[in-house]
TISE-128063 format. One record per residue (C-alpha): y, x, z. Coordinates in steps of 0.05 Angstrom, whole numbers, padded with zeros to 5 digits, always signed. Each point is the difference from the previous one (the first is absolute). Layout:
residues N
YXZ;...
***
This chain:
residues 276
+00000+00000+00000;+00067+00028-00021;+00060+00002+00046;+00047-00023-00055;-00043-00061-00014;+00008-00022+00073;+00075+00011-00004;+00008-00038-00066;-00043-00058+00025;+00042-00005+00063;+00065-00003-00040;-00030-00052-00046;-00026-00047+00053;+00066+00003+00039;+00039-00015-00063;-00044-00059-00019;-00001-00028+00071;+00075+00004+00007;+00017-00034-00067;-00054-00055-00007;-00046-00044+00040;-00076-00008-00005;-00019-00061-00042;-00031-00036+00059;+00065+00006+00039;+00040-00029-00057;-00049-00057-00004;+00009-00016+00073;+00076-00002-00007;-00004-00043-00063;-00048-00049+00033;+00045-00005+00060;+00061-00014-00044;-00038-00055-00036;-00022-00037+00062;+00063+00012+00042;+00034-00066+00020;+00063+00030+00030;+00052+00013-00056;+00032+00059+00036;-00067+00032+00013;-00020-00011-00073;+00064+00034-00023;-00016+00060+00044;-00070+00007-00029;+00027-00006-00071;+00051+00054+00015;-00056+00045+00024;-00039-00010-00065;+00063+00015-00041;+00011+00063+00042;-00070+00024-00017;+00009-00013-00074;+00065+00039-00002;-00028+00059+00041;-00062+00004-00044;+00037-00004-00066;+00052+00051+00020;-00046+00046+00040;+00042-00003+00063;-00022-00012+00072;-00012-00072+00022;+00040+00010+00063;+00053+00048+00026;-00046+00015+00058;-00053+00040-00037;-00037+00008+00066;-00038+00056+00033;-00056+00034-00040;-00065-00029+00025;-00065+00015-00037;-00072-00022+00006;-00047+00056-00023;-00070-00021-00018;-00039+00066-00002;-00069+00002-00030;-00056+00025+00045;-00022+00049-00054;+00069+00027-00013;+00017+00070+00023;+00067-00015+00034;+00052+00048-00028;+00039+00039+00052;+00065-00016-00036;-00009-00076+00004;+00052-00016+00053;+00053+00046-00028;-00012-00023-00072;+00014-00072+00021;+00062+00022+00037;+00024+00036-00062;-00012-00063-00040;+00043-00038+00050;+00056+00051-00006;-00002-00005-00076;-00001-00076+00002;+00059-00001+00047;+00041+00034-00055;-00032-00030-00062;-00010-00075+00016;+00047+00008+00039;-00017-00018+00072;+00050-00007+00056;-00009+00056+00051;-00024-00041+00060;-00037+00050+00045;+00040+00022+00061;-00015+00037+00065;-00012-00054+00053;+00044+00036+00051;+00055+00036-00039;-00001-00051-00058;+00008+00059-00048;-00024-00020-00069;-00051+00047-00033;+00031-00018-00067;-00066-00006-00038;-00043-00050+00039;-00046+00055+00026;-00006+00037+00066;-00039-00007+00064;-00046-00061-00007;+00025-00017-00070;-00031-00018-00046;-00045-00043+00042;-00072+00008-00025;-00053-00051+00019;-00068+00029-00018;-00065-00038-00016;-00065+00032-00022;-00035-00037-00056;-00059+00011-00047;+00012+00045-00061;+00034+00065-00016;+00071-00021-00019;+00065-00009+00037;+00037-00067-00003;+00073+00002+00021;+00034-00066+00017;+00075+00001+00012;+00023-00053+00049;+00075+00009+00012;+00021-00031+00066;+00071-00024+00011;+00033-00005+00068;+00011-00075+00000;-00074-00017+00001;-00018+00059+00044;+00053-00018+00052;-00027-00071+00004;-00072+00024+00009;-00029+00000+00070;-00056+00018+00048;-00020-00037+00063;-00054+00010+00053;-00021-00072+00013;-00041-00029+00056;-00072-00009-00024;+00007-00075+00013;+00060-00006-00047;-00005-00030-00070;+00018+00059-00046;+00010-00043-00063;+00048-00048+00034;+00039+00060+00026;+00002+00031-00070;+00024-00064-00033;+00056-00010+00050;+00024+00072-00003;-00003+00005-00076;+00040-00064-00006;+00054+00028+00047;+00004+00068-00034;-00012-00013-00074;+00072-00019-00017;+00024+00070+00014;-00060+00030-00037;+00023-00029-00067;-00047-00060-00001;-00044-00023-00030;-00043+00053+00032;-00070+00028-00006;-00034+00004+00068;-00050+00054+00019;-00034-00015+00066;-00040+00049+00043;-00038-00030+00058;-00040+00042+00049;-00013+00074+00005;+00047+00040+00043;+00075+00004+00008;+00006+00047-00060;-00057-00028-00042;+00027-00071-00005;+00062+00020-00040;-00042+00041-00049;-00045-00061-00010;+00063-00040-00015;+00024+00051-00050;-00067+00003-00035;+00000-00076-00002;+00063+00004-00042;-00033+00051-00046;-00061-00044-00008;+00035-00066-00017;-00013-00054-00021;-00036-00035+00058;-00043-00060-00015;-00039-00018+00063;+00007-00068+00033;+00033+00034+00060;+00051+00035-00044;+00015-00064-00039;+00010-00038+00065;+00047+00052+00028;+00040+00001-00065;+00007-00076+00002;+00023+00002+00073;+00053+00053-00014;+00027-00041-00059;-00002-00065+00039;+00053+00027+00048;+00049+00001-00059;+00040+00065+00007;-00001+00005-00076;+00026+00053-00049;+00052+00046+00031;-00003-00044+00063;+00039-00056-00034;-00055-00052+00008;-00054-00022-00047;-00075-00004-00012;-00012+00074-00015;+00007+00044+00060;-00062+00042-00016;-00037+00012-00065;-00062+00033+00026;-00039+00016+00064;-00056+00049+00012;-00035+00013+00066;-00037+00063+00019;-00038+00005+00066;-00034+00052+00043;-00038-00004+00065;+00044+00007+00061;-00007+00010+00075;-00023-00061+00039;+00065+00001+00040;+00048+00007-00059;+00023-00035-00064;+00045+00043-00044;+00034-00039-00056;+00043+00034-00053;+00037-00030-00059;+00028+00042-00056;+00046-00041-00044;+00017+00015-00072;+00059-00034-00035;-00005-00042-00063;+00005+00065-00041;-00071+00020+00017;+00002+00065-00038;-00061+00042-00015;-00031+00040-00057;-00062+00043-00007;-00025+00059-00040;-00067+00035-00002;-00005+00076-00004;-00063+00034-00025;-00020+00071-00019;+00019-00015-00072;+00068-00032+00013;+00031-00063+00027;+00017-00071-00021;+00039-00060+00026;-00048-00055+00023;
***
């Protein structure tokens, strides 16, 4: 596997993720606009669709907040992991920051000094999964501050109803997360595992289980609506990931993503790379 292939693939997936939406996300917004009964909410959804069309046709970012560089790396079991992997992805982020361009968003949490290129300690954020095969799949998942700031983690009492808690909290927070939102839910595990479950739930959308459908309906029933202005479409998707937890605890984490649910993937092999 060549270093330059990893760099080029990283630039490409960031550029695609920032300037277009996956087809299934567009379908969710279009369906919501068609069934929306609130005129103001419908106008908001139609504006979102027009925003995507302009960004895609002109090759410019969908949103002024181009987010933090988050990636899911699916690494094949039979792949010899190259020692340059992390730095090659960071180089791709630096190049994309200049070429797309991306807004420099990464700052020191204490001094607030901006790194200027979206890289530095902890950035890019790499979430690694081992999978069958001998290739590397890179998925860019830019994460803006609005949806991140509205995300949450709670250590509930084991007797509490986690889904009722999630529905109420999402309804309260979604307006400032640029609703309609996509909702990744992590239930169980430990204090630090639950948020990772929630993030992976966003990666692995769409959810289709009866439980996920019921939670989606309950969130929408509350009526927060697009941009918090009221309406039928507060959330466009829910996925729940679970893990065993201690008998005396019930961690629940929710990672929200705004309506601009941006992602793009590329696969890198020994003979080159390609956009998925």
